[in-house]
N, CA, C and O atoms as a GROMACS GRO file, in nm:
protein
  372
    1MET      N    1   0.613  -2.445   0.158
    1MET     CA    2   0.602  -2.365   0.058
    1MET      C    3   0.662  -2.418  -0.073
    1MET      O    4   0.782  -2.434  -0.093
    2GLU      N    5   0.559  -2.443  -0.161
    2GLU     CA    6   0.590  -2.458  -0.303
    2GLU      C    7   0.566  -2.423  -0.425
    2GLU      O    8   0.450  -2.387  -0.447
    3ALA      N    9   0.638  -2.423  -0.511
    3ALA     CA   10   0.634  -2.366  -0.693
    3ALA      C   11   0.508  -2.450  -0.710
    3ALA      O   12   0.484  -2.570  -0.705
    4ASP      N   13   0.418  -2.305  -0.738
    4ASP     CA   14   0.296  -2.390  -0.889
    4ASP      C   15   0.357  -2.351  -1.037
    4ASP      O   16   0.404  -2.245  -1.078
    5SER      N   17   0.339  -2.470  -1.098
    5SER     CA   18   0.381  -2.409  -1.230
    5SER      C   19   0.300  -2.337  -1.300
    5SER      O   20   0.329  -2.263  -1.393
    6GLU      N   21   0.159  -2.369  -1.238
    6GLU     CA   22   0.077  -2.280  -1.353
    6GLU      C   23   0.066  -2.119  -1.326
    6GLU      O   24  -0.010  -2.040  -1.382
    7LEU      N   25   0.168  -2.093  -1.222
    7LEU     CA   26   0.134  -1.939  -1.177
    7LEU      C   27   0.313  -1.859  -1.281
    7LEU      O   28   0.360  -1.747  -1.303
    8ASP      N   29   0.350  -2.003  -1.310
    8ASP     CA   30   0.475  -1.932  -1.378
    8ASP      C   31   0.451  -1.824  -1.536
    8ASP      O   32   0.540  -1.778  -1.607
    9ALA      N   33   0.342  -1.814  -1.549
    9ALA     CA   34   0.298  -1.695  -1.652
    9ALA      C   35   0.287  -1.559  -1.588
    9ALA      O   36   0.348  -1.460  -1.627
   10PHE      N   37   0.200  -1.564  -1.479
   10PHE     CA   38   0.219  -1.435  -1.347
   10PHE      C   39   0.346  -1.396  -1.288
   10PHE      O   40   0.361  -1.433  -1.172
   11VAL      N   41   0.413  -1.348  -1.326
   11VAL     CA   42   0.511  -1.325  -1.277
   11VAL      C   43   0.477  -1.319  -1.070
   11VAL      O   44   0.545  -1.388  -0.995
   12ALA      N   45   0.396  -1.251  -1.032
   12ALA     CA   46   0.374  -1.154  -0.957
   12ALA      C   47   0.202  -1.276  -0.870
   12ALA      O   48   0.109  -1.257  -0.792
   13GLY      N   49   0.238  -1.347  -0.922
   13GLY     CA   50   0.142  -1.395  -0.885
   13GLY      C   51   0.101  -1.505  -0.779
   13GLY      O   52   0.211  -1.553  -0.752
   14GLY      N   53   0.000  -1.580  -0.695
   14GLY     CA   54  -0.010  -1.663  -0.571
   14GLY      C   55  -0.086  -1.736  -0.508
   14GLY      O   56  -0.205  -1.705  -0.502
   15ILE      N   57  -0.051  -1.818  -0.463
   15ILE     CA   58  -0.184  -1.832  -0.429
   15ILE      C   59  -0.138  -1.896  -0.266
   15ILE      O   60  -0.037  -1.958  -0.232
   16SER      N   61  -0.255  -1.852  -0.189
   16SER     CA   62  -0.245  -1.893  -0.016
   16SER      C   63  -0.324  -1.968   0.006
   16SER      O   64  -0.436  -1.936  -0.035
   17GLU      N   65  -0.316  -2.073   0.064
   17GLU     CA   66  -0.424  -2.207   0.093
   17GLU      C   67  -0.406  -2.258   0.256
   17GLU      O   68  -0.312  -2.333   0.284
   18ILE      N   69  -0.503  -2.213   0.362
   18ILE     CA   70  -0.507  -2.252   0.504
   18ILE      C   71  -0.585  -2.352   0.489
   18ILE      O   72  -0.683  -2.349   0.414
   19THR      N   73  -0.540  -2.483   0.578
   19THR     CA   74  -0.570  -2.595   0.616
   19THR      C   75  -0.626  -2.527   0.778
   19THR      O   76  -0.571  -2.440   0.846
   20ALA      N   77  -0.774  -2.617   0.809
   20ALA     CA   78  -0.770  -2.518   0.925
   20ALA      C   79  -0.772  -2.639   1.017
   20ALA      O   80  -0.782  -2.742   0.950
   21ARG      N   81  -0.764  -2.669   1.184
   21ARG     CA   82  -0.773  -2.778   1.235
   21ARG      C   83  -0.847  -2.898   1.249
   21ARG      O   84  -0.838  -3.014   1.289
   22GLN      N   85  -0.949  -2.792   1.183
   22GLN     CA   86  -1.090  -2.911   1.139
   22GLN      C   87  -1.100  -2.954   1.031
   22GLN      O   88  -1.191  -3.030   0.998
   23GLY      N   89  -1.008  -2.913   0.951
   23GLY     CA   90  -0.962  -2.993   0.796
   23GLY      C   91  -1.011  -2.908   0.694
   23GLY      O   92  -0.968  -2.928   0.580
   24ASP      N   93  -1.122  -2.786   0.722
   24ASP     CA   94  -1.157  -2.698   0.610
   24ASP      C   95  -1.057  -2.656   0.598
   24ASP      O   96  -0.988  -2.628   0.696
   25LYS      N   97  -0.994  -2.628   0.394
   25LYS     CA   98  -0.898  -2.551   0.309
   25LYS      C   99  -0.959  -2.428   0.287
   25LYS      O  100  -1.075  -2.429   0.247
   26TYR      N  101  -0.904  -2.325   0.306
   26TYR     CA  102  -0.935  -2.218   0.248
   26TYR      C  103  -0.859  -2.179   0.166
   26TYR      O  104  -0.748  -2.162   0.216
   27THR      N  105  -0.864  -2.144   0.006
   27THR     CA  106  -0.739  -2.128  -0.063
   27THR      C  107  -0.822  -1.960  -0.166
   27THR      O  108  -0.931  -1.924  -0.213
   28CYS      N  109  -0.696  -1.914  -0.152
   28CYS     CA  110  -0.692  -1.772  -0.213
   28CYS      C  111  -0.588  -1.741  -0.341
   28CYS      O  112  -0.470  -1.714  -0.318
   29ARG      N  113  -0.640  -1.745  -0.474
   29ARG     CA  114  -0.562  -1.711  -0.558
   29ARG      C  115  -0.549  -1.600  -0.654
   29ARG      O  116  -0.642  -1.565  -0.726
   30VAL      N  117  -0.422  -1.542  -0.653
   30VAL     CA  118  -0.415  -1.366  -0.711
   30VAL      C  119  -0.370  -1.370  -0.830
   30VAL      O  120  -0.250  -1.346  -0.811
   31ASP      N  121  -0.383  -1.384  -0.933
   31ASP     CA  122  -0.295  -1.368  -1.026
   31ASP      C  123  -0.202  -1.246  -1.089
   31ASP      O  124  -0.097  -1.253  -1.152
   32TYR      N  125  -0.280  -1.134  -1.048
   32TYR     CA  126  -0.225  -0.977  -1.034
   32TYR      C  127  -0.241  -0.930  -0.912
   32TYR      O  128  -0.357  -0.894  -0.890
   33PRO      N  129  -0.145  -0.912  -0.798
   33PRO     CA  130  -0.181  -0.830  -0.667
   33PRO      C  131  -0.197  -0.690  -0.685
   33PRO      O  132  -0.144  -0.643  -0.786
   34MET      N  133  -0.258  -0.612  -0.611
   34MET     CA  134  -0.327  -0.497  -0.609
   34MET      C  135  -0.176  -0.445  -0.605
   34MET      O  136  -0.083  -0.492  -0.540
   35GLY      N  137  -0.177  -0.311  -0.711
   35GLY     CA  138  -0.105  -0.201  -0.776
   35GLY      C  139  -0.017  -0.284  -0.891
   35GLY      O  140   0.094  -0.252  -0.934
   36HIS      N  141  -0.074  -0.364  -0.917
   36HIS     CA  142  -0.012  -0.431  -1.074
   36HIS      C  143  -0.104  -0.349  -1.146
   36HIS      O  144  -0.189  -0.286  -1.084
   37PRO      N  145  -0.094  -0.343  -1.294
   37PRO     CA  146  -0.110  -0.246  -1.371
   37PRO      C  147  -0.282  -0.327  -1.416
   37PRO      O  148  -0.380  -0.256  -1.439
   38ARG      N  149  -0.287  -0.429  -1.420
   38ARG     CA  150  -0.408  -0.523  -1.434
   38ARG      C  151  -0.503  -0.519  -1.333
   38ARG      O  152  -0.623  -0.538  -1.352
   39ASN      N  153  -0.445  -0.490  -1.212
   39ASN     CA  154  -0.525  -0.479  -1.081
   39ASN      C  155  -0.510  -0.336  -1.027
   39ASN      O  156  -0.499  -0.346  -0.905
   40PRO      N  157  -0.506  -0.237  -1.056
   40PRO     CA  158  -0.489  -0.083  -1.017
   40PRO      C  159  -0.540  -0.058  -0.882
   40PRO      O  160  -0.657  -0.088  -0.861
   41VAL      N  161  -0.466  -0.004  -0.779
   41VAL     CA  162  -0.516   0.065  -0.663
   41VAL      C  163  -0.595   0.189  -0.683
   41VAL      O  164  -0.567   0.254  -0.784
   42SER      N  165  -0.701   0.238  -0.594
   42SER     CA  166  -0.762   0.325  -0.642
   42SER      C  167  -0.700   0.428  -0.537
   42SER      O  168  -0.629   0.389  -0.444
   43ASP      N  169  -0.739   0.599  -0.567
   43ASP     CA  170  -0.697   0.660  -0.521
   43ASP      C  171  -0.712   0.661  -0.367
   43ASP      O  172  -0.627   0.710  -0.292
   44GLU      N  173  -0.850   0.591  -0.319
   44GLU     CA  174  -0.853   0.561  -0.210
   44GLU      C  175  -0.786   0.492  -0.152
   44GLU      O  176  -0.747   0.532  -0.042
   45GLY      N  177  -0.750   0.381  -0.192
   45GLY     CA  178  -0.708   0.289  -0.180
   45GLY      C  179  -0.528   0.297  -0.084
   45GLY      O  180  -0.473   0.247   0.014
   46LEU      N  181  -0.492   0.416  -0.219
   46LEU     CA  182  -0.336   0.425  -0.157
   46LEU      C  183  -0.360   0.532  -0.042
   46LEU      O  184  -0.317   0.504   0.070
   47GLU      N  185  -0.424   0.650  -0.060
   47GLU     CA  186  -0.428   0.735   0.099
   47GLU      C  187  -0.487   0.625   0.226
   47GLU      O  188  -0.472   0.645   0.347
   48GLU      N  189  -0.555   0.510   0.164
   48GLU     CA  190  -0.581   0.418   0.315
   48GLU      C  191  -0.443   0.381   0.356
   48GLU      O  192  -0.397   0.390   0.469
   49LYS      N  193  -0.396   0.348   0.269
   49LYS     CA  194  -0.274   0.244   0.313
   49LYS      C  195  -0.127   0.349   0.346
   49LYS      O  196  -0.027   0.308   0.405
   50TYR      N  197  -0.149   0.506   0.287
   50TYR     CA  198  -0.065   0.595   0.309
   50TYR      C  199  -0.065   0.602   0.481
   50TYR      O  200   0.033   0.583   0.552
   51ARG      N  201  -0.182   0.630   0.519
   51ARG     CA  202  -0.240   0.669   0.651
   51ARG      C  203  -0.213   0.566   0.753
   51ARG      O  204  -0.146   0.596   0.852
   52ALA      N  205  -0.261   0.448   0.736
   52ALA     CA  206  -0.250   0.352   0.819
   52ALA      C  207  -0.058   0.328   0.827
   52ALA      O  208  -0.004   0.301   0.934
   53MET      N  209   0.016   0.341   0.710
   53MET     CA  210   0.150   0.336   0.776
   53MET      C  211   0.224   0.442   0.863
   53MET      O  212   0.300   0.432   0.960
   54ALA      N  213   0.172   0.553   0.791
   54ALA     CA  214   0.252   0.670   0.834
   54ALA      C  215   0.199   0.738   0.974
   54ALA      O  216   0.268   0.821   1.033
   55SER      N  217   0.041   0.687   1.032
   55SER     CA  218   0.004   0.730   1.146
   55SER      C  219   0.067   0.686   1.264
   55SER      O  220   0.038   0.727   1.377
   56GLU      N  221   0.148   0.609   1.240
   56GLU     CA  222   0.242   0.569   1.336
   56GLU      C  223   0.411   0.620   1.385
   56GLU      O  224   0.488   0.574   1.470
   57PHE      N  225   0.426   0.769   1.259
   57PHE     CA  226   0.500   0.790   1.298
   57PHE      C  227   0.479   0.986   1.274
   57PHE      O  228   0.572   1.067   1.279
   58MET      N  229   0.338   1.015   1.252
   58MET     CA  230   0.324   1.142   1.220
   58MET      C  231   0.150   1.191   1.257
   58MET      O  232   0.049   1.139   1.208
   59SER      N  233   0.155   1.299   1.354
   59SER     CA  234   0.059   1.341   1.373
   59SER      C  235  -0.075   1.374   1.290
   59SER      O  236  -0.065   1.399   1.170
   60GLU      N  237  -0.215   1.375   1.361
   60GLU     CA  238  -0.340   1.332   1.180
   60GLU      C  239  -0.320   1.534   1.155
   60GLU      O  240  -0.417   1.586   1.100
   61LYS      N  241  -0.230   1.606   1.184
   61LYS     CA  242  -0.212   1.730   1.118
   61LYS      C  243  -0.128   1.719   0.998
   61LYS      O  244  -0.157   1.750   0.882
   62GLN      N  245  -0.031   1.674   1.040
   62GLN     CA  246   0.102   1.641   0.954
   62GLN      C  247   0.052   1.505   0.835
   62GLN      O  248   0.088   1.520   0.718
   63LEU      N  249  -0.013   1.407   0.864
   63LEU     CA  250  -0.075   1.338   0.767
   63LEU      C  251  -0.169   1.426   0.617
   63LEU      O  252  -0.166   1.427   0.494
   64ARG      N  253  -0.250   1.496   0.737
   64ARG     CA  254  -0.369   1.595   0.618
   64ARG      C  255  -0.266   1.683   0.543
   64ARG      O  256  -0.285   1.693   0.422
   65GLU      N  257  -0.151   1.756   0.600
   65GLU     CA  258  -0.096   1.823   0.528
   65GLU      C  259   0.025   1.737   0.454
   65GLU      O  260   0.092   1.815   0.386
   66SER      N  261   0.052   1.658   0.449
   66SER     CA  262   0.167   1.594   0.369
   66SER      C  263   0.054   1.499   0.277
   66SER      O  264   0.110   1.405   0.221
   67LEU      N  265  -0.048   1.505   0.261
   67LEU     CA  266  -0.185   1.461   0.182
   67LEU      C  267  -0.205   1.557   0.075
   67LEU      O  268  -0.227   1.538  -0.045
   68ALA      N  269  -0.192   1.685   0.154
   68ALA     CA  270  -0.288   1.807   0.042
   68ALA      C  271  -0.154   1.806  -0.047
   68ALA      O  272  -0.187   1.772  -0.161
   69VAL      N  273  -0.007   1.831  -0.037
   69VAL     CA  274   0.066   1.850  -0.111
   69VAL      C  275   0.113   1.713  -0.220
   69VAL      O  276   0.165   1.712  -0.331
   70ILE      N  277   0.069   1.611  -0.133
   70ILE     CA  278   0.075   1.521  -0.217
   70ILE      C  279  -0.020   1.473  -0.352
   70ILE      O  280   0.002   1.432  -0.466
   71ASN      N  281  -0.138   1.504  -0.268
   71ASN     CA  282  -0.247   1.486  -0.430
   71ASN      C  283  -0.238   1.647  -0.518
   71ASN      O  284  -0.304   1.680  -0.616
   72ASP      N  285  -0.138   1.724  -0.447
   72ASP     CA  286  -0.136   1.811  -0.561
   72ASP      C  287  -0.019   1.847  -0.598
   72ASP      O  288   0.018   1.964  -0.592
   73LEU      N  289   0.061   1.745  -0.644
   73LEU     CA  290   0.157   1.744  -0.703
   73LEU      C  291   0.233   1.786  -0.835
   73LEU      O  292   0.348   1.821  -0.860
   74GLU      N  293   0.111   1.766  -0.915
   74GLU     CA  294   0.138   1.838  -1.045
   74GLU      C  295   0.206   1.958  -1.067
   74GLU      O  296   0.296   1.976  -1.148
   75ASN      N  297   0.151   2.052  -0.976
   75ASN     CA  298   0.145   2.196  -0.940
   75ASN      C  299   0.257   2.248  -0.826
   75ASN      O  300   0.274   2.368  -0.806
   76LEU      N  301   0.322   2.159  -0.766
   76LEU     CA  302   0.436   2.198  -0.687
   76LEU      C  303   0.556   2.252  -0.746
   76LEU      O  304   0.576   2.193  -0.852
   77ASP      N  305   0.628   2.320  -0.728
   77ASP     CA  306   0.728   2.406  -0.778
   77ASP      C  307   0.846   2.350  -0.701
   77ASP      O  308   0.940   2.338  -0.779
   78ASP      N  309   0.881   2.309  -0.575
   78ASP     CA  310   1.004   2.316  -0.536
   78ASP      C  311   0.939   2.164  -0.444
   78ASP      O  312   0.826   2.158  -0.396
   79VAL      N  313   1.033   2.063  -0.439
   79VAL     CA  314   1.018   1.928  -0.404
   79VAL      C  315   1.047   1.950  -0.216
   79VAL      O  316   1.005   1.873  -0.130
   80ALA      N  317   1.118   2.055  -0.196
   80ALA     CA  318   1.160   2.066  -0.017
   80ALA      C  319   1.006   2.105   0.036
   80ALA      O  320   0.989   2.092   0.157
   81LYS      N  321   0.892   2.153  -0.045
   81LYS     CA  322   0.765   2.146   0.018
   81LYS      C  323   0.712   2.053   0.105
   81LYS      O  324   0.665   2.060   0.219
   82LEU      N  325   0.733   1.955   0.017
   82LEU     CA  326   0.686   1.806  -0.007
   82LEU      C  327   0.767   1.749   0.121
   82LEU      O  328   0.716   1.705   0.224
   83MET      N  329   0.931   1.762   0.085
   83MET     CA  330   0.996   1.710   0.216
   83MET      C  331   0.931   1.732   0.354
   83MET      O  332   0.905   1.660   0.451
   84LYS      N  333   0.910   1.896   0.315
   84LYS     CA  334   0.872   1.927   0.450
   84LYS      C  335   0.775   1.846   0.521
   84LYS      O  336   0.800   1.813   0.637
   85THR      N  337   0.694   1.820   0.478
   85THR     CA  338   0.563   1.754   0.476
   85THR      C  339   0.574   1.633   0.545
   85THR      O  340   0.522   1.601   0.652
   86VAL      N  341   0.668   1.554   0.449
   86VAL     CA  342   0.672   1.390   0.516
   86VAL      C  343   0.814   1.372   0.619
   86VAL      O  344   0.870   1.272   0.662
   87VAL      N  345   0.834   1.479   0.629
   87VAL     CA  346   0.969   1.406   0.761
   87VAL      C  347   0.918   1.403   0.862
   87VAL      O  348   0.855   1.496   0.913
   88PHE      N  349   0.939   1.288   0.911
   88PHE     CA  350   0.876   1.216   1.079
   88PHE      C  351   0.927   1.322   1.172
   88PHE      O  352   1.040   1.365   1.149
   89ARG      N  353   0.865   1.366   1.265
   89ARG     CA  354   0.903   1.465   1.320
   89ARG      C  355   0.883   1.408   1.503
   89ARG      O  356   0.768   1.383   1.542
   90PRO      N  357   0.954   1.398   1.561
   90PRO     CA  358   0.971   1.299   1.693
   90PRO      C  359   0.837   1.370   1.783
   90PRO      O  360   0.765   1.308   1.861
   91GLU      N  361   0.828   1.495   1.754
   91GLU     CA  362   0.724   1.554   1.863
   91GLU      C  363   0.590   1.524   1.808
   91GLU      O  364   0.498   1.534   1.889
   92SER      N  365   0.565   1.496   1.707
   92SER     CA  366   0.447   1.474   1.617
   92SER      C  367   0.333   1.341   1.643
   92SER      O  368   0.231   1.308   1.582
   93ARG      N  369   0.400   1.290   1.755
   93ARG     CA  370   0.364   1.119   1.809
   93ARG      C  371   0.234   1.151   1.898
   93ARG      O  372   0.175   1.059   1.956
   0.00000   0.00000   0.00000
């Protein structure tokens, strides 16, 4: 790993370079990672990531219930309702 002074202006930027055994090089530069204000994540992208990470601990039913509450947060009158849907239950796997 080595620092690239070109990226100093982009605090969260980065460049990945992979060299294959055959000598081919593959490079990817990202100045603003996904989730940065200049590269926002879509609602669908957030849900996909949530499902991918939480599905290891939650049943499909619990995922659906928690997403329903999360997607309606502006109308939530008690945070305890949210907490009930996102607590990992051992029996849910």
